[in-house]
N, C-alpha and C positions, 0 to 999 in steps of 0.2 A: 804333219803327222802321217806316217805311212800306214796304209790300210789296204785290204784287198780291193781290187777293182776288176770288174768284168771286162772281158775283151770287147764285148759289144759297146761298153761305155768308151773305151779307147777308140774304137772305130767311129763312133758318133762324134767324138771331140776332134779327131785328127783328119777324118775323111779318107784314111787308108782302108783298103779292103780287109775283111775279116781274115781271109786266108793269109794275106801278107803279114798282118799283125801277129797271128798265131804262129806262123812260120818263123818270124823274127824272134819271138819270145822263146820258142822251142830251141832255136839255135843258141840263144843265150844260156838256156838251161843245160843244153848238151855240152857246151864249153865249160860248164860247172863254175859259174860265177858265185862268189861268196855274197850272201845277203840278198839273194834273189830266189823267188819261189813261183812256180807255175803248177797249178793243179786243176783237175776237173771236179766241180762240185755240183752234183745233180746234173742238170743239162747245160751248165754254164762253165766255161773256162775262166779261172780267176788268176790274177798275178798280184804279187805284193813284194815289197822290200822289207827286210827286217833291220836295215841300217840306212844311214843317209845316202851312201854311194855304194854301187855294186862294184866289186873288184874281182879280177880273175884270181882263181886259186893258184898258189905257187907250190911247186913240188919240193923246193929246196929250203923250206922254213923249218924251224924247230917247234912250231905250234903243236904238232902231233904229240910231242912229249908231254905237254900239259894235259892232254886228254887221256893219255895212257897211265898217268900217275894216280 
């Protein structure tokens, strides 16, 4: 089950530095992947997925028509 996770928890489990993890997550967010979220909550950065896999957004799909109707 997908749920929010603190960057600190990722750091503790992987051994990567806090700055490396945050920079990587921000890069994913900047590239606008579908199903991925990164936000600051209080004094903690949290990340979560709202689907099983994150996918790059595609500009040439007709999905925008569903939202506009």
